[in-house]
Structure formats: C-alpha cells, structure tokens
Backbone as CSV, one residue per row, in Angstrom:
resi,resn,N_x,N_y,N_z,CA_x,CA_y,CA_z,C_x,C_y,C_z
1,MET,0.526,-1.213,-0.054,-0.373,-0.158,-0.043,1.027,1.040,-0.019
2,LEU,0.487,2.135,-0.515,1.472,3.517,-0.921,1.733,4.147,0.202
3,PHE,0.517,4.286,1.411,0.931,5.009,2.052,1.602,4.064,3.313
4,ASP,1.507,2.940,3.313,2.260,2.355,4.636,3.257,2.977,5.312
5,LEU,3.025,3.321,6.402,4.122,3.759,7.339,5.473,3.211,7.616
6,ARG,4.621,1.783,7.614,5.796,0.808,8.469,6.886,0.534,7.878
7,GLY,7.376,1.198,6.785,8.604,-0.028,6.259,9.704,1.185,6.244
8,ARG,10.787,0.873,5.783,11.961,1.674,5.665,11.656,3.225,5.050
9,GLY,12.089,4.186,5.467,11.980,5.261,4.830,10.458,5.752,4.365
10,ARG,9.434,5.286,4.826,8.150,5.431,4.720,7.659,6.630,5.129
11,ARG,8.049,6.732,6.247,7.223,8.522,6.775,8.039,9.395,6.198
12,ARG,9.031,9.469,5.626,9.796,10.578,4.610,9.004,10.805,3.288
13,THR,8.367,9.367,2.981,8.077,9.275,1.516,7.167,9.809,1.248
14,VAL,6.512,9.660,2.567,4.713,10.712,2.146,4.935,11.893,2.353
15,ARG,5.727,12.356,2.797,5.431,13.559,2.803,6.374,13.857,1.472
16,VAL,7.842,13.580,0.783,7.977,14.067,-0.343,6.503,13.476,-1.174
17,ILE,6.005,12.881,-1.109,4.541,12.064,-2.484,3.796,13.550,-2.395
18,TYR,3.580,14.103,-1.123,2.630,15.055,-1.139,3.796,16.251,-1.890
19,ILE,4.675,16.605,-1.535,5.138,17.655,-1.899,5.560,17.711,-3.405
20,GLY,5.435,16.566,-3.918,5.367,15.938,-5.369,4.237,16.564,-6.064
21,LEU,3.049,16.231,-5.641,1.811,16.187,-5.510,1.212,17.774,-6.145
22,ALA,1.879,18.173,-4.786,1.738,19.701,-5.107,2.059,20.632,-6.208
23,LEU,3.299,20.106,-6.579,4.260,20.603,-7.858,3.760,20.292,-8.801
24,LEU,3.085,19.083,-8.935,2.285,18.444,-9.985,1.296,19.073,-10.498
25,ILE,0.256,19.038,-9.543,-0.867,19.957,-9.527,-0.633,21.227,-9.954
26,GLY,0.234,22.277,-9.556,0.857,23.763,-9.872,1.476,23.834,-11.356
27,LEU,2.124,22.797,-11.076,3.291,22.805,-12.798,2.436,22.600,-13.968
28,GLY,1.634,21.144,-13.812,1.108,20.603,-15.179,2.049,19.861,-15.370
29,LEU,3.072,19.545,-14.362,4.097,17.933,-14.711,3.542,16.673,-14.995
30,VAL,3.953,15.919,-15.662,3.739,14.730,-15.904,4.757,13.609,-16.242
31,GLY,4.554,12.831,-14.854,5.629,12.170,-14.770,7.150,12.524,-15.060
32,PHE,7.463,13.192,-13.832,8.812,13.314,-13.401,9.732,12.810,-13.182
33,GLY,9.166,11.955,-12.191,9.899,10.361,-11.684,11.441,11.125,-10.842
34,ILE,11.078,11.715,-10.150,12.236,11.894,-9.042,12.527,11.036,-7.914
35,GLY,11.953,10.021,-7.856,12.276,9.111,-6.443,11.614,9.627,-5.823
36,GLY,11.826,8.878,-4.473,11.187,8.777,-3.209,9.432,8.355,-3.533
37,GLY,9.345,7.564,-4.209,7.582,7.018,-4.193,7.198,7.402,-5.893
38,PHE,7.495,8.194,-6.219,7.235,9.324,-7.537,7.169,8.147,-8.509
39,GLY,7.710,7.143,-8.516,7.991,6.200,-9.800,9.015,6.621,-10.534
40,SER,9.705,5.522,-10.941,11.106,5.210,-11.750,11.437,6.337,-13.135
41,GLY,10.606,5.575,-14.051,9.838,6.624,-15.305,11.118,6.264,-16.249
42,GLY,10.955,6.768,-17.534,11.671,6.457,-18.309,12.438,4.803,-18.544
43,ILE,13.882,4.657,-18.650,14.625,3.576,-18.663,13.749,2.407,-17.619
44,PHE,13.360,2.588,-16.759,12.926,1.747,-15.777,11.638,1.394,-16.087
45,ASP,10.652,1.962,-16.945,9.789,1.841,-17.105,9.777,0.598,-18.366
46,ALA,10.580,1.489,-19.167,10.788,0.787,-20.526,11.043,-0.573,-20.503
47,ALA,12.120,-0.867,-19.346,12.979,-1.936,-19.170,11.947,-3.063,-18.601
48,THR,10.843,-2.494,-17.591,9.840,-3.608,-17.162,8.382,-4.233,-17.961
49,GLU,8.056,-2.409,-18.985,7.618,-3.399,-20.734,7.693,-4.144,-21.756
50,ASN,9.105,-4.368,-21.686,10.174,-4.918,-22.916,9.909,-6.660,-22.312
51,GLY,9.750,-6.544,-20.914,10.130,-8.057,-20.389,11.284,-8.871,-20.372
52,GLY,11.053,-10.063,-20.576,12.175,-11.227,-20.329,12.819,-11.084,-21.392
53,ALA,12.360,-10.730,-22.577,13.208,-10.922,-24.019,14.127,-10.013,-23.603
54,SER,13.975,-8.868,-23.505,14.807,-7.683,-23.540,16.278,-7.872,-22.324
55,LYS,15.743,-9.102,-22.040,17.139,-9.175,-20.195,17.982,-9.612,-20.976
56,SER,17.876,-10.662,-22.340,18.908,-10.961,-22.842,20.041,-9.892,-23.659
57,SER,19.184,-9.300,-24.136,19.709,-8.303,-25.069,20.383,-7.019,-24.089
58,PHE,19.755,-7.061,-22.681,20.711,-6.265,-22.218,22.284,-7.068,-21.477
59,ALA,22.092,-8.322,-21.404,23.100,-9.157,-21.076,24.320,-9.083,-22.087
60,SER,24.192,-8.552,-23.172,24.805,-8.830,-24.476,25.394,-7.316,-24.378
61,GLU,24.387,-6.268,-24.421,25.203,-5.231,-24.057,26.183,-4.743,-23.270
62,ILE,25.173,-5.554,-21.921,26.681,-5.626,-20.884,27.907,-6.001,-20.933
63,LYS,27.840,-6.763,-21.302,28.850,-7.922,-21.885,30.036,-6.837,-23.210
64,GLN,29.563,-6.403,-23.915,30.365,-5.889,-25.204,30.800,-4.297,-24.366
65,TYR,29.661,-4.227,-23.693,30.478,-2.843,-23.192,31.646,-2.699,-22.039
66,GLU,31.072,-3.893,-21.280,32.336,-4.442,-20.617,33.664,-4.522,-21.090
67,LYS,33.484,-4.907,-22.274,34.692,-5.931,-22.988,35.536,-4.557,-23.551
68,LEU,33.942,-3.431,-23.920,34.957,-2.130,-24.439,35.646,-0.955,-23.351
69,THR,35.106,-1.363,-22.241,35.931,-0.346,-21.746,36.994,-0.759,-20.859
70,ALA,37.425,-2.158,-20.691,38.000,-3.065,-20.035,39.195,-2.411,-21.105
71,GLN,39.123,-2.641,-22.340,40.181,-2.663,-23.602,40.538,-0.710,-23.868
72,GLN,39.413,0.119,-23.353,39.370,1.776,-23.647,38.957,2.244,-22.068
73,PRO,39.868,2.555,-21.407,39.269,2.754,-19.768,38.798,4.072,-19.506
74,GLN,39.412,4.781,-20.544,38.942,6.609,-20.753,37.598,6.527,-21.748
75,ASN,37.342,6.006,-22.154,36.384,6.012,-23.291,34.919,6.341,-22.541
76,ILE,34.406,7.494,-22.462,33.307,8.341,-21.896,32.199,7.485,-22.378
77,ALA,32.004,7.723,-23.645,30.745,7.334,-24.392,30.636,5.337,-23.791
78,ALA,31.716,4.644,-23.154,31.758,2.963,-23.391,31.310,3.455,-22.367
79,TRP,31.370,3.684,-20.854,30.717,3.872,-19.714,29.750,4.602,-19.682
80,GLU,29.424,5.753,-20.824,28.165,5.714,-20.426,27.015,4.712,-20.761
81,LYS,27.313,3.593,-21.626,26.453,3.428,-22.392,26.500,1.824,-21.801
82,LEU,27.571,1.657,-20.888,27.277,0.722,-20.510,26.658,0.670,-18.853
83,THR,26.754,1.938,-18.494,25.928,2.119,-17.048,24.390,2.333,-17.654
84,LEU,24.082,2.735,-18.965,22.479,2.653,-19.237,22.368,1.335,-19.451
85,ALA,22.844,0.218,-20.160,22.653,-0.853,-19.963,22.749,-1.560,-18.815
86,GLN,23.294,-1.502,-17.563,23.105,-1.825,-16.385,22.128,-1.254,-15.679
87,LEU,21.296,-0.126,-15.892,20.168,0.143,-15.484,19.031,-0.532,-16.138
88,HIS,19.322,-0.900,-17.423,17.832,-1.130,-18.114,17.737,-3.108,-17.603
89,GLU,18.650,-3.387,-17.214,19.191,-4.650,-16.346,18.003,-4.476,-14.899
90,ALA,18.503,-3.573,-14.221,18.290,-3.052,-13.265,16.838,-2.705,-13.190
91,GLY,16.238,-3.115,-13.927,15.000,-2.202,-14.040,13.794,-2.882,-13.807
92,GLY,13.833,-4.025,-13.368,12.563,-4.747,-12.735,12.036,-4.530,-11.801
93,GLU,10.776,-4.487,-11.196,10.227,-3.919,-9.678,10.367,-5.129,-9.067
94,SER,10.854,-6.643,-9.270,11.035,-7.664,-8.661,12.009,-7.477,-7.886
95,LEU,13.155,-6.689,-8.088,14.260,-6.022,-7.198,13.749,-5.621,-5.977
96,VAL,12.455,-5.063,-5.806,11.993,-4.411,-4.315,11.064,-5.195,-4.164
97,GLN,11.482,-5.848,-2.578,10.135,-6.374,-2.308,10.080,-5.510,-0.747
98,ASN,8.807,-5.586,0.159,8.482,-4.618,0.652,8.989,-3.574,0.917
99,GLY,9.748,-2.680,-0.322,10.174,-1.543,0.091,11.732,-1.532,0.420
100,GLN,12.151,-2.978,0.490,13.561,-3.140,0.256,14.246,-4.040,-0.844
101,LEU,15.221,-3.498,-1.407,16.084,-4.287,-2.231,16.306,-5.700,-2.044
102,THR,16.053,-6.601,-2.986,16.266,-7.765,-2.840,18.108,-7.825,-2.819
103,SER,18.567,-9.225,-2.593,20.173,-9.413,-2.900,20.290,-9.009,-3.990
104,LYS,19.723,-9.746,-5.039,19.885,-9.634,-6.527,19.821,-7.919,-7.200
105,GLY,18.603,-7.311,-5.994,18.924,-6.048,-7.002,19.873,-5.043,-6.115
106,ARG,20.266,-5.247,-4.960,21.498,-4.695,-4.344,23.035,-4.780,-5.136
107,GLU,22.865,-6.097,-5.762,24.114,-6.559,-6.466,24.316,-5.704,-7.839
108,LEU,22.763,-5.555,-8.160,22.566,-4.796,-10.104,22.934,-3.351,-9.514
109,PHE,22.246,-2.628,-8.983,22.433,-1.276,-8.525,24.163,-0.623,-8.016
110,ASN,24.480,-1.461,-7.340,26.035,-1.475,-7.338,26.923,-1.364,-8.285
111,THR,26.460,-2.237,-9.109,27.341,-2.393,-10.366,27.112,-1.452,-11.416
112,ALA,25.521,-0.697,-11.128,25.397,0.445,-11.811,26.279,1.524,-11.132
113,ALA,25.840,1.580,-10.344,26.555,2.730,-9.308,28.280,3.153,-9.317
114,ASN,28.529,1.879,-9.484,30.243,1.769,-9.852,30.616,2.063,-11.201
115,SER,29.783,1.757,-12.555,29.784,1.921,-13.599,29.667,3.738,-13.666
116,TRP,29.006,3.992,-13.320,28.327,5.313,-12.885,29.467,6.772,-12.637
117,ARG,30.283,6.014,-11.275,31.144,6.765,-10.674,32.955,6.685,-11.946
118,LYS,32.682,5.597,-12.293,33.558,5.777,-12.994,33.500,6.500,-14.305
119,TYR,32.122,6.602,-15.073,32.090,7.648,-15.921,32.217,8.998,-15.517
120,LEU,31.649,9.259,-14.574,31.906,10.614,-13.677,33.316,10.786,-13.474
121,ALA,33.885,10.659,-12.913,35.349,10.375,-12.951,36.218,10.487,-14.138
122,LEU,35.801,10.209,-15.233,36.318,10.998,-16.632,36.087,12.317,-16.736
123,ASN,35.228,13.186,-16.129,35.251,14.382,-16.007,34.379,14.615,-17.578
124,PRO,33.121,13.882,-17.923,32.461,14.646,-19.389,32.246,16.051,-19.426
125,PRO,32.767,16.591,-20.622,32.632,17.888,-20.165,30.527,18.027,-19.777
126,LYS,29.716,17.306,-20.525,28.282,17.594,-20.392,27.596,16.191,-19.366
127,PRO,27.533,15.997,-18.522,27.890,14.869,-17.945,25.819,14.293,-18.605
128,SER,25.219,13.277,-18.877,24.015,12.640,-19.384,23.041,12.884,-18.522
129,ALA,22.191,14.296,-18.430,20.919,14.507,-17.725,19.838,13.368,-17.239
130,GLN,19.523,12.677,-18.910,18.635,11.412,-18.559,19.270,9.989,-17.965
131,LEU,20.673,9.861,-17.571,21.366,9.019,-17.397,21.152,9.262,-15.719
132,ALA,21.631,10.651,-14.943,21.181,10.885,-14.146,20.479,10.941,-13.217
133,ALA,19.005,10.897,-14.310,17.602,10.796,-13.858,17.562,9.560,-13.194
134,ASN,18.006,8.785,-13.958,17.434,7.358,-13.640,18.327,6.679,-12.425
135,MET,19.749,7.398,-12.460,20.361,7.083,-11.724,19.949,7.291,-9.962
136,GLN,19.011,8.160,-10.046,18.347,8.717,-9.087,17.785,7.663,-7.674
137,ARG,16.940,6.565,-8.833,16.242,5.605,-8.387,17.524,4.642,-7.873
138,ILE,18.645,4.542,-8.258,19.943,3.198,-7.755,19.797,4.801,-6.262
139,PHE,20.361,5.299,-6.014,20.970,5.877,-5.084,19.546,6.707,-3.880
140,SER,18.149,6.396,-4.503,17.324,6.831,-3.711,17.237,6.068,-2.217
141,GLU,16.674,6.469,-1.254,16.410,5.583,0.240,15.786,4.118,-0.234
142,GLU,14.978,3.844,-1.398,14.806,2.711,-1.699,15.228,2.004,-2.505
143,GLY,16.438,2.473,-2.991,17.369,1.891,-3.765,19.033,1.532,-2.525
144,LEU,19.932,2.166,-2.931,20.910,1.905,-2.245,21.332,3.139,-0.670
145,ASN,20.201,4.186,-0.620,19.998,4.886,0.272,21.246,5.879,0.320
146,GLU,22.071,6.622,-0.804,23.104,6.965,-0.400,23.133,8.351,-0.632
147,PRO,22.392,9.448,-0.022,21.878,10.661,-0.175,22.763,11.854,-0.707
148,ALA,24.205,11.026,-0.230,25.254,12.198,-0.731,25.157,12.065,-2.713
149,ALA,25.340,10.837,-3.002,25.255,10.511,-4.535,24.080,11.109,-5.376
150,GLU,22.752,11.192,-4.190,21.814,10.985,-4.729,21.729,12.854,-5.084
151,VAL,22.612,13.566,-4.360,22.613,15.076,-4.275,23.872,15.322,-5.565
152,GLN,24.177,14.303,-5.652,25.060,14.818,-7.024,24.220,14.275,-8.329
153,VAL,23.379,13.512,-7.761,22.791,13.062,-9.873,22.032,13.983,-9.966
154,LEU,21.036,14.733,-8.855,20.115,15.753,-9.182,20.905,17.132,-9.342
155,GLN,22.136,17.287,-8.781,22.571,18.359,-9.198,22.883,18.379,-10.571
156,ILE,22.999,17.229,-11.606,23.108,17.345,-12.613,21.993,17.730,-13.615
157,GLU,20.852,17.226,-13.040,19.704,16.922,-13.656,19.096,18.503,-13.246
158,VAL,19.082,19.099,-12.141,18.277,20.331,-12.174,19.520,21.557,-13.294
159,ALA,20.718,21.004,-13.213,21.802,22.295,-14.241,21.052,22.216,-15.581
160,ALA,20.237,20.746,-16.148,19.709,20.544,-17.569,18.456,20.991,-17.414
161,ARG,17.472,21.060,-16.381,16.239,21.565,-15.869,16.109,22.449,-15.242
162,PRO,16.770,23.712,-15.204,16.497,24.711,-14.293,15.224,25.640,-13.812
163,GLU,14.068,25.359,-14.711,13.267,25.897,-14.499,11.974,24.691,-13.580
164,SER,12.843,23.388,-13.120,11.703,22.775,-12.381,11.718,22.504,-11.310
165,ALA,10.888,23.281,-10.461,10.594,23.118,-9.003,10.494,21.940,-8.495
166,SER,9.974,20.775,-9.020,10.291,19.735,-8.175,11.291,19.208,-8.188
167,LEU,12.379,19.231,-9.225,13.974,18.731,-8.947,14.313,19.267,-8.088
168,PHE,14.165,20.904,-7.818,14.525,21.482,-6.548,14.396,20.686,-5.359
169,GLY,13.333,20.836,-5.094,12.401,20.108,-3.956,13.320,18.948,-3.705
170,ALA,13.254,17.812,-4.854,13.722,17.014,-4.594,15.174,17.368,-3.979
171,LEU,16.357,17.786,-4.915,17.952,18.126,-4.398,17.631,18.994,-2.760
172,ALA,16.658,19.630,-2.517,16.344,19.694,-1.373,16.156,18.679,-0.258
173,VAL,15.334,17.925,-0.756,15.364,16.883,0.301,16.946,16.105,0.719
174,ALA,16.846,15.294,-0.731,18.015,14.448,-0.388,19.801,15.457,0.190
175,ALA,19.361,16.440,-0.122,20.848,17.191,0.787,20.776,16.896,2.359
176,TYR,19.437,17.845,2.754,18.895,17.422,4.234,19.101,16.459,4.662
177,LYS,18.834,15.144,3.978,19.034,13.959,4.148,20.716,13.940,4.143
178,ALA,21.532,14.400,3.430,22.636,13.889,3.099,23.710,15.137,4.348
179,LYS,22.719,15.332,5.039,23.677,16.754,6.025,24.170,17.359,5.505
180,ASN,23.715,18.138,4.536,24.075,19.656,3.458,23.479,20.391,3.637
181,ASP,22.937,21.159,4.454,21.998,22.063,4.631,22.502,23.222,3.789
182,SER,23.789,23.517,3.159,23.845,24.525,2.660,23.374,24.666,1.531
183,VAL,23.729,23.254,0.825,22.941,23.120,-0.516,21.451,22.979,-0.477
184,GLY,21.027,22.232,0.465,19.895,22.088,1.078,18.876,23.448,0.623
185,ASP,19.350,24.052,1.730,18.588,25.604,1.867,18.878,26.234,0.449
186,LEU,19.940,25.783,0.001,19.617,27.012,-1.565,18.732,26.187,-2.362
187,ALA,18.417,24.861,-2.764,17.601,24.110,-3.433,16.166,24.712,-2.806
188,ALA,15.813,24.891,-1.746,14.853,24.618,-1.305,14.286,26.462,-1.587
189,ALA,14.741,27.311,-1.448,14.663,28.250,-1.582,14.268,28.369,-3.182
190,LYS,15.144,28.028,-4.009,15.439,27.832,-5.772,13.472,27.254,-5.403
191,ALA,13.250,26.114,-5.154,12.148,25.545,-4.981,10.637,26.128,-4.753
192,VAL,10.995,26.948,-4.101,9.712,27.732,-3.817,9.540,28.684,-4.381
193,ALA,10.789,29.509,-4.930,10.499,30.886,-5.747,9.777,30.588,-6.934
194,LEU,10.187,28.956,-7.772,9.864,28.544,-9.083,8.253,27.810,-8.955
195,ALA,7.884,27.334,-7.691,6.630,27.126,-7.520,5.408,27.927,-7.491
196,PRO,4.321,27.777,-8.147,3.377,28.435,-7.860,2.790,29.318,-6.831
197,PRO,2.310,30.796,-6.726,2.546,31.325,-6.045,1.463,30.731,-4.778
198,GLU,0.191,30.236,-5.234,-0.458,29.391,-4.106,0.100,28.322,-3.199
199,HIS,1.215,28.009,-3.689,1.563,26.758,-3.195,3.207,26.851,-2.359
200,ARG,3.602,28.282,-2.331,4.764,28.916,-2.033,5.001,28.203,-0.256
201,VAL,4.113,28.838,0.187,4.128,29.096,1.867,4.071,27.749,2.194
202,ARG,2.952,26.339,1.720,2.868,25.166,1.978,4.355,24.533,1.584
203,LEU,5.152,24.484,0.703,5.917,24.119,0.157,7.212,24.583,1.079
204,GLN,7.022,25.663,1.471,8.558,26.233,2.294,8.150,25.541,3.511
205,HIS,6.781,25.586,4.251,6.923,24.824,5.071,7.072,23.289,5.574
206,GLU,6.813,22.460,4.225,7.544,21.238,3.824,8.645,21.068,4.251
207,LEU,8.963,21.609,3.402,10.712,21.593,3.329,11.520,21.983,4.433
208,GLN,11.376,23.114,5.153,11.594,23.437,6.653,11.830,22.029,7.184
209,GLU,10.144,21.440,7.687,9.941,20.064,8.582,10.802,19.240,8.054
210,LEU,10.991,18.915,6.321,12.254,18.146,6.443,13.422,18.274,6.866
211,LYS,13.858,19.469,6.668,14.950,19.933,6.938,15.227,19.765,8.582
212,LYS,14.442,19.486,9.509,14.310,19.498,10.687,14.296,17.668,11.229
213,HIS,13.622,17.175,10.159,13.295,15.930,10.206,13.915,15.284,8.793
214,PRO,14.865,15.007,8.814,15.098,14.288,6.813,14.876,12.726,7.092
215,ASN,15.086,12.291,7.738,14.969,10.863,7.603,13.294,10.203,8.097
216,GLY,12.439,11.379,8.381,11.033,10.892,8.855,10.807,11.058,10.468
217,SER,9.865,11.036,10.975,9.033,10.612,12.121,7.649,10.633,11.958
218,GLU,7.102,9.561,13.450,5.863,9.805,13.851,4.948,11.057,13.652
219,GLU,5.749,12.540,14.188,4.960,13.419,14.207,5.231,14.321,13.043
220,ALA,6.144,13.941,11.883,6.096,14.612,10.676,5.211,13.781,9.424
221,ALA,5.088,12.566,9.724,4.072,11.841,9.100,2.588,12.195,9.312
222,SER,2.423,12.449,10.738,1.128,12.645,10.988,0.664,13.801,10.912
223,THR,1.790,15.117,10.156,0.925,16.721,10.083,1.099,16.520,8.264
224,THR,1.661,15.564,7.854,1.450,15.405,6.077,0.554,15.104,5.850
225,THR,0.247,13.519,6.404,-1.189,12.901,6.055,-2.115,13.406,6.348
226,SER,-2.301,14.372,7.699,-3.693,14.848,8.140,-4.184,16.185,7.295
227,SER,-2.771,16.510,6.319,-3.262,17.791,5.586,-3.574,17.651,4.422
228,GLY,-3.452,16.503,4.048,-3.762,16.240,2.259,-3.185,16.951,1.364
229,THR,-3.409,16.937,-0.009,-2.917,17.614,-0.959,-3.232,18.800,-1.212
230,LEU,-2.359,19.439,-1.559,-2.263,21.212,-2.139,-3.968,21.065,-3.063
231,LYS,-4.480,21.770,-2.829,-5.469,22.596,-3.959,-5.163,23.671,-4.239
C-alpha cells in the first residue's frame, strides 16, 4: 500500500509524495519521476514493459561494453552506454520487495553505481541528465540509500532543467538527508521561488519540516497525512 508507514523510509516518502503532488498540480508536469515514491519512469518503465525478452539483449550489451571499457578505460561514451545497459537490467520491480532491495537488486544497483562513478571520474564535459535521472532511483532511500550520491545526480538534473521546481525540491530533500544544509537551503529556496504562488507557503513549510526531520518521524508523518494534497 502506497501510504503504509511501516517500511524503511516510508514516513519521509509520504511527505515527499505530497510535495510532489502539490508541484504536479501547480506546474502541470507529467511523470517527472524524481524518486522517493514518484515512480522511476524512463529507462525503468521501458525495461519493465519490454519483459524477459529484453533481458537477454541487456546482458549482451553489458558484456559488449564491459569488454570495451576494459580495452578503453578512458572511453567516456563506453562507460555511459555500459551504465545505461546495467540500468536496463536493474529495471524490474521484482528487485524491490516490501520497500527493500533484494540481494540481487542490491548487486545490480551497486554494479550500475560503480559504472556511473567511473563515468563521472572521466569528467564528461556535459554529464548525461537522462542517465542521472535514472541513477536517482539507484541512490534513493528505496535503492542504495546514498543521499550524497543522490545530491550529485540531482545537481546534474537541475543544471539541465533549471526551471523545475520539483527537481529543486527533490534536491533539497536529498541534501538535508545527506546533512548538506547549505545545498539544501539553496535548493529549497529555488524550489519555493519556482513554485506557483499559491503553493509557496505550504512548500516552504514542508521543506523546513523535512530539514528538521530528514529521515522522517511519527510527528512529521502525522502532520502531512492529515493535511492532504494541496488544492
């Protein structure tokens, strides 16, 4: 059940969902998929829809690009394509059970994360925002739960979409969880400034509460679930 508060990170996820819904209503965005319960979108949806037949092709691509990156470790494009293929392989919902990664899911997520880090280590002149958007699920609390890495991918995303209040809101949440209040405060202020005027006060309040309780609390969850979505 979506609003079950018993699982790991469920309480914070409920709060983030309501922020996202408020922004979705106000901005008319469709399927921005920024993690924390919004659904993955993009690569992950495509992988799920393609089903088992595509798993074989993903394995073939992974093998191809693993060989290429071994031969050409400085090949930025090869690392990007390897990470993309690994993300496809990690796209199945069966890898997450009861809000927790399975052992296979953790293995696949870690593999993709390692390739992503090697890709970034080569300092691509313009890191792929699409790839970063899909890496967010890998690093989210429902994935590897690495908020500092999630902040990094969200910073790439907001650089590509500086008009997105939802992305800045997600960046603020991840930064607060990573105890990076300076980035969190800047992102929160930007999210509020970009939000529709009628949502700004509520959004500012929600982000302030998330700063105080970045990992969720009974009190925070109670406040949000009783308030409902913004109208």
